[in-house]
Structure formats: structure tokens, C-alpha cells
N, CA and C atoms as a LAMMPS dump frame, in Angstrom:
ITEM: TIMESTEP
0
ITEM: NUMBER OF ATOMS
609
ITEM: BOX BOUNDS ff ff ff
-5.0000000000000000e+02 5.0000000000000000e+02
-5.0000000000000000e+02 5.0000000000000000e+02
-5.0000000000000000e+02 5.0000000000000000e+02
ITEM: ATOMS id mol type element x y z
1 1 1 N 0.856 -1.19 0
2 1 2 C 0 0 0
3 1 3 C 0.895 1.244 0
4 2 1 N 0.608 2.179 -0.901
5 2 2 C 1.492 3.338 -1.054
6 2 3 C 1.236 4.401 0.004
7 3 1 N 0.154 4.24 0.784
8 3 2 C -0.252 5.302 1.704
9 3 3 C -0.308 4.739 3.12
10 4 1 N 0.123 5.543 4.095
11 4 2 C -0.01 5.107 5.489
12 4 3 C -1.469 5.193 5.916
13 5 1 N -1.857 4.282 6.785
14 5 2 C -3.268 4.177 7.165
15 5 3 C -3.408 4.254 8.681
16 6 1 N -4.325 5.111 9.131
17 6 2 C -4.711 5.176 10.546
18 6 3 C -6.043 4.452 10.684
19 7 1 N -6.102 3.445 11.541
20 7 2 C -7.345 2.724 11.792
21 7 3 C -8.146 3.438 12.865
22 8 1 N -9.323 3.935 12.503
23 8 2 C -10.177 4.67 13.44
24 8 3 C -11.276 3.743 13.944
25 9 1 N -11.416 3.667 15.267
26 9 2 C -12.412 2.762 15.834
27 9 3 C -13.038 3.377 17.081
28 10 1 N -14.036 2.696 17.615
29 10 2 C -14.723 3.167 18.812
30 10 3 C -16.021 2.395 18.951
31 11 1 N -16.505 2.274 20.158
32 11 2 C -17.756 1.56 20.393
33 11 3 C -18.935 2.3 19.789
34 12 1 N -20.084 1.651 19.762
35 12 2 C -21.303 2.28 19.261
36 12 3 C -21.593 3.552 20.064
37 13 1 N -21.895 4.645 19.356
38 13 2 C -22.211 5.897 20.039
39 13 3 C -21.016 6.672 20.569
40 14 1 N -19.817 6.22 20.221
41 14 2 C -18.616 6.89 20.759
42 14 3 C -18.303 8.197 20.031
43 15 1 N -18.737 8.296 18.776
44 15 2 C -18.46 9.504 17.999
45 15 3 C -17.451 9.307 16.887
46 16 1 N -17.208 8.047 16.501
47 16 2 C -16.19 7.824 15.461
48 16 3 C -16.598 8.411 14.109
49 17 1 N -17.909 8.43 13.833
50 17 2 C -18.357 9.007 12.559
51 17 3 C -18.066 10.502 12.523
52 18 1 N -18.344 11.194 13.624
53 18 2 C -18.054 12.639 13.695
54 18 3 C -16.559 12.891 13.543
55 19 1 N -15.746 12.034 14.146
56 19 2 C -14.291 12.17 14.022
57 19 3 C -13.86 11.948 12.572
58 20 1 N -14.4 10.906 11.946
59 20 2 C -14.052 10.6 10.554
60 20 3 C -14.436 11.752 9.634
61 21 1 N -15.612 12.332 9.875
62 21 2 C -16.069 13.451 9.04
63 21 3 C -15.118 14.644 9.162
64 22 1 N -14.569 14.863 10.366
65 22 2 C -13.665 16.004 10.524
66 22 3 C -12.308 15.736 9.876
67 23 1 N -11.836 14.486 9.953
68 23 2 C -10.61 14.14 9.206
69 23 3 C -10.818 14.429 7.717
70 24 1 N -11.996 14.096 7.202
71 24 2 C -12.28 14.321 5.775
72 24 3 C -12.232 15.813 5.428
73 25 1 N -12.746 16.679 6.33
74 25 2 C -12.708 18.124 6.047
75 25 3 C -11.274 18.65 6.047
76 26 1 N -10.36 17.915 6.692
77 26 2 C -8.951 18.323 6.726
78 26 3 C -8.185 17.801 5.501
79 27 1 N -8.899 17.151 4.597
80 27 2 C -8.268 16.676 3.367
81 27 3 C -7.722 15.262 3.442
82 28 1 N -8.126 14.529 4.48
83 28 2 C -7.659 13.141 4.633
84 28 3 C -8.688 12.205 4.004
85 29 1 N -8.257 11.315 3.085
86 29 2 C -9.211 10.357 2.536
87 29 3 C -9.709 9.404 3.63
88 30 1 N -11.02 9.185 3.67
89 30 2 C -11.621 8.313 4.679
90 30 3 C -12.282 7.127 3.982
91 31 1 N -11.927 5.921 4.407
92 31 2 C -12.555 4.686 3.924
93 31 3 C -13.312 4.096 5.104
94 32 1 N -14.633 3.964 4.97
95 32 2 C -15.472 3.545 6.096
96 32 3 C -16.088 2.187 5.787
97 33 1 N -15.753 1.177 6.591
98 33 2 C -16.247 -0.177 6.318
99 33 3 C -17.768 -0.262 6.461
100 34 1 N -18.371 0.561 7.314
101 34 2 C -19.839 0.556 7.44
102 34 3 C -20.493 1.077 6.159
103 35 1 N -19.907 2.132 5.602
104 35 2 C -20.434 2.696 4.346
105 35 3 C -20.317 1.654 3.23
106 36 1 N -19.183 0.956 3.197
107 36 2 C -18.981 -0.097 2.182
108 36 3 C -20.005 -1.214 2.378
109 37 1 N -20.237 -1.613 3.628
110 37 2 C -21.214 -2.674 3.914
111 37 3 C -22.604 -2.277 3.425
112 38 1 N -22.968 -0.999 3.636
113 38 2 C -24.283 -0.523 3.185
114 38 3 C -24.383 -0.557 1.658
115 39 1 N -23.296 -0.178 0.975
116 39 2 C -23.348 -0.178 -0.498
117 39 3 C -23.418 -1.612 -1.038
118 40 1 N -22.748 -2.545 -0.355
119 40 2 C -22.776 -3.95 -0.795
120 40 3 C -24.15 -4.579 -0.621
121 41 1 N -24.927 -4.051 0.347
122 41 2 C -26.244 -4.629 0.637
123 41 3 C -27.389 -3.726 0.168
124 42 1 N -27.062 -2.722 -0.66
125 42 2 C -28.099 -1.889 -1.287
126 42 3 C -28.809 -2.706 -2.364
127 43 1 N -29.802 -2.088 -3.005
128 43 2 C -30.636 -2.823 -3.958
129 43 3 C -29.819 -3.543 -5.036
130 44 1 N -28.787 -2.884 -5.56
131 44 2 C -27.966 -3.53 -6.599
132 44 3 C -26.571 -3.856 -6.067
133 45 1 N -26.469 -4.035 -4.75
134 45 2 C -25.183 -4.287 -4.109
135 45 3 C -24.584 -5.634 -4.483
136 46 1 N -23.267 -5.679 -4.51
137 46 2 C -22.558 -6.883 -4.958
138 46 3 C -22.795 -8.096 -4.058
139 47 1 N -23.17 -7.861 -2.79
140 47 2 C -23.361 -8.992 -1.867
141 47 3 C -24.766 -9.579 -1.935
142 48 1 N -25.717 -8.862 -2.534
143 48 2 C -27.123 -9.285 -2.44
144 48 3 C -27.442 -10.627 -3.117
145 49 1 N -26.862 -10.939 -4.274
146 49 2 C -27.179 -12.256 -4.856
147 49 3 C -26.8 -13.414 -3.918
148 50 1 N -25.612 -13.339 -3.328
149 50 2 C -25.173 -14.414 -2.426
150 50 3 C -26.014 -14.458 -1.147
151 51 1 N -26.39 -13.274 -0.642
152 51 2 C -27.22 -13.219 0.576
153 51 3 C -28.605 -13.8 0.3
154 52 1 N -29.189 -13.432 -0.836
155 52 2 C -30.521 -13.946 -1.191
156 52 3 C -30.485 -15.462 -1.392
157 53 1 N -29.395 -15.934 -1.983
158 53 2 C -29.259 -17.374 -2.209
159 53 3 C -29.145 -18.127 -0.882
160 54 1 N -28.417 -17.533 0.063
161 54 2 C -28.184 -18.199 1.348
162 54 3 C -29.387 -18.103 2.287
163 55 1 N -30.075 -16.954 2.27
164 55 2 C -31.102 -16.694 3.294
165 55 3 C -32.519 -16.556 2.735
166 56 1 N -32.664 -16.53 1.406
167 56 2 C -34 -16.44 0.818
168 56 3 C -34.503 -15.009 0.709
169 57 1 N -35.681 -14.868 0.119
170 57 2 C -36.234 -13.537 -0.152
171 57 3 C -36.756 -12.836 1.093
172 58 1 N -36.891 -13.554 2.206
173 58 2 C -37.427 -12.948 3.436
174 58 3 C -36.535 -11.825 3.957
175 59 1 N -35.254 -11.846 3.587
176 59 2 C -34.339 -10.807 4.076
177 59 3 C -34.119 -9.701 3.04
178 60 1 N -34.941 -9.742 1.962
179 60 2 C -34.845 -8.689 0.942
180 60 3 C -36.078 -7.806 0.988
181 61 1 N -35.862 -6.505 0.86
182 61 2 C -36.989 -5.581 0.774
183 61 3 C -37.493 -5.545 -0.666
184 62 1 N -38.626 -4.864 -0.861
185 62 2 C -39.25 -4.85 -2.194
186 62 3 C -38.307 -4.323 -3.27
187 63 1 N -37.441 -3.379 -2.9
188 63 2 C -36.527 -2.808 -3.908
189 63 3 C -35.276 -3.657 -4.136
190 64 1 N -35.164 -4.766 -3.388
191 64 2 C -34.025 -5.657 -3.566
192 64 3 C -32.895 -5.447 -2.58
193 65 1 N -32.994 -4.388 -1.769
194 65 2 C -31.958 -4.129 -0.758
195 65 3 C -32.15 -5.064 0.439
196 66 1 N -31.102 -5.183 1.24
197 66 2 C -31.177 -6.02 2.428
198 66 3 C -32.164 -5.421 3.434
199 67 1 N -33.043 -6.257 3.97
200 67 2 C -33.927 -5.843 5.065
201 67 3 C -33.142 -6.043 6.362
202 68 1 N -32.537 -4.956 6.837
203 68 2 C -31.614 -5.056 7.973
204 68 3 C -32.301 -5.537 9.239
205 69 1 N -33.545 -5.106 9.446
206 69 2 C -34.275 -5.515 10.658
207 69 3 C -34.532 -7.022 10.627
208 70 1 N -35.018 -7.509 9.491
209 70 2 C -35.295 -8.948 9.359
210 70 3 C -34.006 -9.76 9.52
211 71 1 N -32.925 -9.277 8.903
212 71 2 C -31.652 -10.005 8.985
213 71 3 C -31.121 -10.004 10.41
214 72 1 N -31.222 -8.858 11.087
215 72 2 C -30.733 -8.76 12.46
216 72 3 C -31.483 -9.738 13.363
217 73 1 N -32.805 -9.803 13.185
218 73 2 C -33.615 -10.716 13.997
219 73 3 C -33.251 -12.168 13.703
220 74 1 N -32.974 -12.452 12.449
221 74 2 C -32.643 -13.817 12.041
222 74 3 C -31.312 -14.28 12.624
223 75 1 N -30.293 -13.429 12.535
224 75 2 C -28.946 -13.874 12.923
225 75 3 C -28.634 -13.644 14.4
226 76 1 N -29.393 -12.755 15.061
227 76 2 C -29.052 -12.404 16.437
228 76 3 C -29.1 -13.63 17.348
229 77 1 N -30.102 -14.47 17.146
230 77 2 C -30.272 -15.633 18.025
231 77 3 C -29.553 -16.867 17.497
232 78 1 N -28.999 -16.763 16.302
233 78 2 C -28.394 -17.953 15.679
234 78 3 C -26.976 -17.648 15.187
235 79 1 N -25.995 -17.891 16.038
236 79 2 C -24.598 -17.579 15.686
237 79 3 C -24.138 -18.212 14.374
238 80 1 N -24.636 -19.41 14.075
239 80 2 C -24.205 -20.081 12.836
240 80 3 C -24.643 -19.288 11.613
241 81 1 N -25.851 -18.711 11.682
242 81 2 C -26.335 -17.903 10.559
243 81 3 C -25.562 -16.59 10.46
244 82 1 N -25.213 -16.039 11.623
245 82 2 C -24.423 -14.803 11.603
246 82 3 C -23.064 -15.065 10.949
247 83 1 N -22.468 -16.209 11.284
248 83 2 C -21.165 -16.549 10.681
249 83 3 C -21.298 -16.729 9.168
250 84 1 N -22.437 -17.289 8.764
251 84 2 C -22.68 -17.469 7.328
252 84 3 C -22.767 -16.111 6.621
253 85 1 N -23.477 -15.175 7.242
254 85 2 C -23.594 -13.823 6.685
255 85 3 C -22.22 -13.145 6.635
256 86 1 N -21.466 -13.265 7.723
257 86 2 C -20.138 -12.646 7.782
258 86 3 C -19.207 -13.243 6.736
259 87 1 N -19.354 -14.539 6.485
260 87 2 C -18.499 -15.204 5.488
261 87 3 C -18.755 -14.649 4.087
262 88 1 N -19.992 -14.191 3.85
263 88 2 C -20.314 -13.549 2.555
264 88 3 C -19.785 -12.117 2.531
265 89 1 N -20.087 -11.376 3.601
266 89 2 C -19.825 -9.932 3.59
267 89 3 C -18.366 -9.562 3.832
268 90 1 N -17.732 -10.191 4.816
269 90 2 C -16.417 -9.71 5.253
270 90 3 C -15.356 -9.699 4.155
271 91 1 N -15.226 -10.768 3.353
272 91 2 C -14.206 -10.7 2.28
273 91 3 C -14.487 -9.583 1.282
274 92 1 N -15.775 -9.347 0.981
275 92 2 C -16.137 -8.281 0.035
276 92 3 C -15.824 -6.901 0.614
277 93 1 N -16.13 -6.721 1.909
278 93 2 C -15.863 -5.428 2.563
279 93 3 C -14.356 -5.165 2.594
280 94 1 N -13.59 -6.197 2.97
281 94 2 C -12.137 -5.998 3.068
282 94 3 C -11.527 -5.717 1.689
283 95 1 N -11.97 -6.447 0.677
284 95 2 C -11.429 -6.236 -0.675
285 95 3 C -11.724 -4.824 -1.174
286 96 1 N -12.948 -4.338 -0.901
287 96 2 C -13.311 -2.983 -1.325
288 96 3 C -12.546 -1.938 -0.511
289 97 1 N -12.325 -2.214 0.78
290 97 2 C -11.522 -1.308 1.623
291 97 3 C -10.118 -1.157 1.053
292 98 1 N -9.505 -2.289 0.719
293 98 2 C -8.14 -2.275 0.167
294 98 3 C -8.121 -1.519 -1.168
295 99 1 N -9.136 -1.757 -2.013
296 99 2 C -9.201 -1.081 -3.319
297 99 3 C -9.266 0.439 -3.12
298 100 1 N -10.123 0.889 -2.177
299 100 2 C -10.256 2.333 -1.935
300 100 3 C -8.98 2.924 -1.33
301 101 1 N -8.331 2.167 -0.447
302 101 2 C -7.075 2.659 0.142
303 101 3 C -5.998 2.793 -0.926
304 102 1 N -5.962 1.839 -1.857
305 102 2 C -4.955 1.892 -2.919
306 102 3 C -5.173 3.076 -3.852
307 103 1 N -6.431 3.521 -3.961
308 103 2 C -6.744 4.659 -4.833
309 103 3 C -6.682 5.99 -4.087
310 104 1 N -6.565 5.928 -2.759
311 104 2 C -6.624 7.153 -1.944
312 104 3 C -5.439 8.065 -2.245
313 105 1 N -5.737 9.354 -2.308
314 105 2 C -4.69 10.353 -2.533
315 105 3 C -4.747 11.357 -1.391
316 106 1 N -3.691 11.438 -0.615
317 106 2 C -3.657 12.366 0.508
318 106 3 C -2.406 12.102 1.323
319 107 1 N -2.211 12.843 2.405
320 107 2 C -1.011 12.667 3.224
321 107 3 C -0.979 11.302 3.909
322 108 1 N -2.163 10.807 4.258
323 108 2 C -2.364 9.472 4.829
324 108 3 C -3.858 9.202 4.7
325 109 1 N -4.308 8.001 5.033
326 109 2 C -5.741 7.679 4.944
327 109 3 C -6.25 7.231 6.304
328 110 1 N -7.556 7.419 6.509
329 110 2 C -8.219 6.912 7.712
330 110 3 C -9.147 5.777 7.292
331 111 1 N -8.986 4.632 7.947
332 111 2 C -9.846 3.466 7.703
333 111 3 C -10.721 3.265 8.937
334 112 1 N -12.047 3.434 8.77
335 112 2 C -12.97 3.325 9.899
336 112 3 C -13.453 1.876 10.013
337 113 1 N -13.106 1.234 11.141
338 113 2 C -13.498 -0.162 11.386
339 113 3 C -14.056 -0.261 12.814
340 114 1 N -15.38 -0.433 12.966
341 114 2 C -15.953 -0.469 14.321
342 114 3 C -15.306 -1.525 15.229
343 115 1 N -14.995 -2.692 14.68
344 115 2 C -14.418 -3.775 15.493
345 115 3 C -12.941 -4 15.122
346 116 1 N -12.179 -2.919 15.074
347 116 2 C -10.786 -2.999 14.618
348 116 3 C -9.953 -3.983 15.436
349 117 1 N -10.05 -3.893 16.755
350 117 2 C -9.176 -4.715 17.605
351 117 3 C -9.587 -6.186 17.617
352 118 1 N -10.809 -6.466 17.153
353 118 2 C -11.25 -7.865 17.035
354 118 3 C -10.963 -8.425 15.639
355 119 1 N -10.348 -7.613 14.769
356 119 2 C -10.222 -7.971 13.35
357 119 3 C -8.763 -7.931 12.886
358 120 1 N -8.025 -9.038 13.062
359 120 2 C -6.613 -9.069 12.649
360 120 3 C -6.405 -8.696 11.183
361 121 1 N -7.376 -9.035 10.323
362 121 2 C -7.269 -8.716 8.892
363 121 3 C -7.159 -7.218 8.656
364 122 1 N -7.879 -6.435 9.486
365 122 2 C -7.847 -4.98 9.33
366 122 3 C -6.664 -4.366 10.072
367 123 1 N -6.338 -4.918 11.221
368 123 2 C -5.166 -4.416 11.962
369 123 3 C -3.913 -4.512 11.101
370 124 1 N -3.868 -5.529 10.246
371 124 2 C -2.699 -5.722 9.37
372 124 3 C -2.573 -4.6 8.335
373 125 1 N -3.675 -3.87 8.097
374 125 2 C -3.658 -2.805 7.077
375 125 3 C -3.23 -1.453 7.638
376 126 1 N -3.212 -1.31 8.983
377 126 2 C -3.023 0.03 9.555
378 126 3 C -1.651 0.179 10.218
379 127 1 N -1.141 1.426 10.147
380 127 2 C 0.135 1.741 10.807
381 127 3 C -0.092 2.194 12.257
382 128 1 N -1.228 2.862 12.487
383 128 2 C -1.571 3.292 13.847
384 128 3 C -3.062 3.11 14.071
385 129 1 N -3.436 2.853 15.33
386 129 2 C -4.863 2.739 15.664
387 129 3 C -5.268 3.928 16.527
388 130 1 N -6.451 4.489 16.214
389 130 2 C -6.98 5.655 16.927
390 130 3 C -8.362 5.319 17.465
391 131 1 N -8.5 5.343 18.771
392 131 2 C -9.766 5.007 19.432
393 131 3 C -10.495 6.283 19.831
394 132 1 N -11.767 6.392 19.445
395 132 2 C -12.631 7.462 19.959
396 132 3 C -13.341 6.888 21.182
397 133 1 N -13.084 7.481 22.331
398 133 2 C -13.556 6.922 23.6
399 133 3 C -14.477 7.902 24.314
400 134 1 N -15.456 7.382 25.043
401 134 2 C -16.279 8.207 25.927
402 134 3 C -16.858 7.31 27.013
403 135 1 N -17.327 7.892 28.107
404 135 2 C -17.931 7.073 29.167
405 135 3 C -19.094 6.241 28.624
406 136 1 N -19.269 5.037 29.163
407 136 2 C -20.304 4.137 28.651
408 136 3 C -21.704 4.718 28.826
409 137 1 N -21.921 5.471 29.898
410 137 2 C -23.244 6.077 30.119
411 137 3 C -23.589 7.042 28.987
412 138 1 N -22.56 7.725 28.469
413 138 2 C -22.754 8.665 27.358
414 138 3 C -23.033 7.918 26.051
415 139 1 N -22.331 6.793 25.837
416 139 2 C -22.609 5.954 24.669
417 139 3 C -24.084 5.564 24.643
418 140 1 N -24.572 5.073 25.786
419 140 2 C -25.966 4.609 25.872
420 140 3 C -26.931 5.757 25.564
421 141 1 N -26.653 6.895 26.175
422 141 2 C -27.492 8.091 25.993
423 141 3 C -27.55 8.495 24.514
424 142 1 N -26.372 8.548 23.862
425 142 2 C -26.306 8.988 22.46
426 142 3 C -27.032 8.011 21.536
427 143 1 N -26.823 6.711 21.75
428 143 2 C -27.439 5.724 20.859
429 143 3 C -28.953 5.712 21.037
430 144 1 N -29.416 5.82 22.288
431 144 2 C -30.86 5.88 22.54
432 144 3 C -31.475 7.093 21.837
433 145 1 N -30.772 8.214 21.894
434 145 2 C -31.292 9.455 21.307
435 145 3 C -31.418 9.356 19.785
436 146 1 N -30.456 8.66 19.152
437 146 2 C -30.477 8.656 17.684
438 146 3 C -31.222 7.46 17.098
439 147 1 N -31.356 6.371 17.869
440 147 2 C -31.89 5.14 17.272
441 147 3 C -33.22 4.697 17.855
442 148 1 N -33.573 5.242 19.028
443 148 2 C -34.812 4.803 19.657
444 148 3 C -34.7 3.458 20.356
445 149 1 N -33.491 2.893 20.414
446 149 2 C -33.291 1.631 21.138
447 149 3 C -33.409 1.869 22.64
448 150 1 N -33.768 0.83 23.374
449 150 2 C -33.8 0.928 24.837
450 150 3 C -32.378 0.839 25.38
451 151 1 N -32.214 1.27 26.639
452 151 2 C -30.892 1.189 27.276
453 151 3 C -30.393 -0.257 27.298
454 152 1 N -31.286 -1.201 27.566
455 152 2 C -30.894 -2.624 27.608
456 152 3 C -30.422 -3.111 26.24
457 153 1 N -31.105 -2.653 25.184
458 153 2 C -30.713 -3.062 23.83
459 153 3 C -29.334 -2.519 23.478
460 154 1 N -29.072 -1.274 23.892
461 154 2 C -27.75 -0.682 23.627
462 154 3 C -26.682 -1.43 24.42
463 155 1 N -26.994 -1.746 25.672
464 155 2 C -26.03 -2.496 26.498
465 155 3 C -25.717 -3.865 25.89
466 156 1 N -26.725 -4.49 25.3
467 156 2 C -26.517 -5.807 24.668
468 156 3 C -25.553 -5.696 23.493
469 157 1 N -25.687 -4.616 22.707
470 157 2 C -24.759 -4.385 21.582
471 157 3 C -23.348 -4.14 22.126
472 158 1 N -23.262 -3.312 23.172
473 158 2 C -21.957 -2.998 23.76
474 158 3 C -21.3 -4.242 24.356
475 159 1 N -22.126 -5.119 24.92
476 159 2 C -21.591 -6.334 25.551
477 159 3 C -20.96 -7.272 24.525
478 160 1 N -21.415 -7.16 23.267
479 160 2 C -20.866 -8.009 22.2
480 160 3 C -19.559 -7.438 21.655
481 161 1 N -19.231 -6.208 22.063
482 161 2 C -17.983 -5.58 21.612
483 161 3 C -16.908 -5.727 22.697
484 162 1 N -15.672 -5.525 22.292
485 162 2 C -14.548 -5.609 23.23
486 162 3 C -14.755 -4.609 24.373
487 163 1 N -14.482 -5.001 25.625
488 163 2 C -14.654 -4.071 26.749
489 163 3 C -13.823 -2.795 26.569
490 164 1 N -14.359 -1.702 27.098
491 164 2 C -13.738 -0.385 26.937
492 164 3 C -12.267 -0.395 27.371
493 165 1 N -11.963 -0.995 28.527
494 165 2 C -10.586 -0.978 29.043
495 165 3 C -9.633 -1.703 28.101
496 166 1 N -10.115 -2.769 27.475
497 166 2 C -9.265 -3.508 26.532
498 166 3 C -8.987 -2.674 25.285
499 167 1 N -10.003 -1.937 24.852
500 167 2 C -9.803 -1.062 23.684
501 167 3 C -8.779 0.028 24.007
502 168 1 N -8.941 0.622 25.194
503 168 2 C -7.998 1.682 25.606
504 168 3 C -6.576 1.142 25.679
505 169 1 N -6.433 -0.084 26.167
506 169 2 C -5.102 -0.692 26.293
507 169 3 C -4.512 -1.037 24.925
508 170 1 N -5.388 -1.307 23.943
509 170 2 C -4.929 -1.75 22.614
510 170 3 C -4.584 -0.594 21.676
511 171 1 N -5.179 0.583 21.925
512 171 2 C -5.064 1.689 20.968
513 171 3 C -3.705 2.381 21.052
514 172 1 N -3.178 2.762 19.888
515 172 2 C -1.961 3.591 19.863
516 172 3 C -2.291 5.015 20.322
517 173 1 N -3.446 5.519 19.868
518 173 2 C -3.845 6.901 20.152
519 173 3 C -5.308 6.923 20.574
520 174 1 N -5.68 7.911 21.4
521 174 2 C -7.051 8 21.914
522 174 3 C -7.555 9.439 21.792
523 175 1 N -8.798 9.585 21.361
524 175 2 C -9.513 10.857 21.419
525 175 3 C -10.607 10.705 22.462
526 176 1 N -10.671 11.645 23.403
527 176 2 C -11.69 11.617 24.45
528 176 3 C -12.909 12.404 23.969
529 177 1 N -13.996 11.686 23.705
530 177 2 C -15.205 12.356 23.221
531 177 3 C -16.275 12.429 24.311
532 178 1 N -15.843 12.784 25.51
533 178 2 C -16.786 12.961 26.606
534 178 3 C -17.383 14.352 26.645
535 179 1 N -16.948 15.226 25.733
536 179 2 C -17.41 16.621 25.75
537 179 3 C -18.17 16.994 24.495
538 180 1 N -17.939 18.217 24.026
539 180 2 C -18.701 18.76 22.89
540 180 3 C -18.088 18.347 21.556
541 181 1 N -18.846 18.579 20.486
542 181 2 C -18.343 18.324 19.132
543 181 3 C -17.119 19.193 18.839
544 182 1 N -17.136 20.437 19.312
545 182 2 C -15.998 21.341 19.084
546 182 3 C -14.72 20.785 19.719
547 183 1 N -14.851 20.208 20.905
548 183 2 C -13.679 19.611 21.578
549 183 3 C -13.189 18.384 20.819
550 184 1 N -14.122 17.602 20.295
551 184 2 C -13.751 16.443 19.477
552 184 3 C -12.966 16.903 18.254
553 185 1 N -13.454 17.942 17.598
554 185 2 C -12.801 18.431 16.374
555 185 3 C -11.404 18.976 16.663
556 186 1 N -11.238 19.658 17.794
557 186 2 C -9.91 20.144 18.181
558 186 3 C -8.93 18.985 18.341
559 187 1 N -9.404 17.897 18.944
560 187 2 C -8.525 16.736 19.141
561 187 3 C -8.193 16.057 17.806
562 188 1 N -9.166 16.015 16.903
563 188 2 C -8.904 15.463 15.567
564 188 3 C -7.819 16.289 14.878
565 189 1 N -7.909 17.619 15.002
566 189 2 C -6.909 18.495 14.368
567 189 3 C -5.516 18.273 14.967
568 190 1 N -5.463 18.061 16.284
569 190 2 C -4.175 17.795 16.938
570 190 3 C -3.59 16.466 16.46
571 191 1 N -4.446 15.446 16.352
572 191 2 C -3.98 14.133 15.861
573 191 3 C -3.526 14.254 14.409
574 192 1 N -4.234 15.048 13.616
575 192 2 C -3.87 15.252 12.21
576 192 3 C -2.453 15.821 12.107
577 193 1 N -2.152 16.827 12.91
578 193 2 C -0.803 17.407 12.912
579 193 3 C 0.242 16.379 13.324
580 194 1 N -0.116 15.567 14.307
581 194 2 C 0.796 14.521 14.787
582 194 3 C 1.071 13.505 13.674
583 195 1 N 0.027 13.088 12.97
584 195 2 C 0.212 12.092 11.91
585 195 3 C 1.01 12.681 10.741
586 196 1 N 0.762 13.943 10.415
587 196 2 C 1.543 14.584 9.353
588 196 3 C 3.029 14.577 9.702
589 197 1 N 3.345 14.763 10.985
590 197 2 C 4.736 14.836 11.416
591 197 3 C 5.38 13.459 11.595
592 198 1 N 4.563 12.427 11.885
593 198 2 C 5.133 11.163 12.337
594 198 3 C 4.927 9.956 11.429
595 199 1 N 3.976 10.023 10.522
596 199 2 C 3.807 8.879 9.619
597 199 3 C 4.844 8.979 8.501
598 200 1 N 5.444 7.859 8.185
599 200 2 C 6.617 7.834 7.305
600 200 3 C 6.404 8.541 5.973
601 201 1 N 5.275 8.25 5.32
602 201 2 C 5.069 8.786 3.966
603 201 3 C 4.681 10.258 3.951
604 202 1 N 4.415 10.816 5.133
605 202 2 C 4.025 12.23 5.189
606 202 3 C 5.235 13.153 5.212
607 203 1 N 6.416 12.596 5.436
608 203 2 C 7.587 13.451 5.628
609 203 3 C 8.215 13.849 4.299
């Protein structure tokens, strides 16, 4: 890969999307695995034929896109089905991530991976890892506000992710998003200056 890559991660509701958006305004190419996953499962997405073949039309909406609610209900209680879905999606997401990184033009690139520390395949692509962190009570509050999920539902999602302390211990760099958006953006700008000075290809 001709470009250095910073892996951006954080638990649900931590603010990683806001951080990624600010890196983009600073001229840093951003590759987001969630965005890629959505495009692969859109009406004409590359993953939909294999998903429909594996799971049937019940998980497809009228326009041909993935019915995320139906799929979530199907795989949540059945780990084997979730693994089957991941076996279809993950190689496609990673291949598209690599393709976008190879085409990226900028001082360095940011690769957004929600489960970075659980994903050796993605860790192998990054030179540094950046965790967006905030208190768990704030994560719950933010996710409830934007998604309408109950506190218990948010906790269940968080419980399936790596514990906060393990993420903090694993990350090369941390942004504290316990405050305002303006404070988050200031920290992104500070990290940007640091990466410009310290990543090999930026010099």
C-alpha cells in the first residue's frame, strides 16, 4: 500500500463518525467499512445475490436491498447464521476497503473499522490505531437518542464488543469524546498534525 493508514475505531455511540467526518474536512481520505457494507447490501449491491441465495427472499426488501431488521432478527439468536452472513460480507468489505485505500490520494488515509481490535485482517492494514472513547453512560445516551433503542438493547450491543478498558489498552492513540463536538474536532486536528509529522510517507 502506497499510503499510510490510521485505523479509526470506537464503540457504538462513541463519535467515530463525527471524528471521521472532521478528518475528511482536513483533506484526509476516509474509507469507512460501514459505508462499504451498506453499499454492498443496497438494492444492486454486490453482496445481495449471495445473501438472497443463502437466506431467501425474506431478508430482501421490495426494492431488492437487504432488510436489515429482518436479517438482524434472524442472525441475532443464531450464531451459525451470523457466521454465514459474515463469510459472505467480510471478504467483500475488506477487498473494497483495500481497493479504496490503494486509490486514496492524501497525506495518509483513515480506515474506519468499528471492530478494529477484534479484526486481525484490518489491523494488518493500519500503521496506527486511533480510538474514539467516551464514558459508557454517554454511549448509551447517544445511541438511545439517535436510534430509539432501549438502554438494555444498547447495552446488549456494547456487551458483544470488546470491553472499553481492553480497547484503551490496545489503541496507539485516543480521542476523548466525553465533551462537545468542538472539543472532538480540536482533538482530531491535533492528531492530524501529529500524523503529518510522524507517519513515514508524510515526511
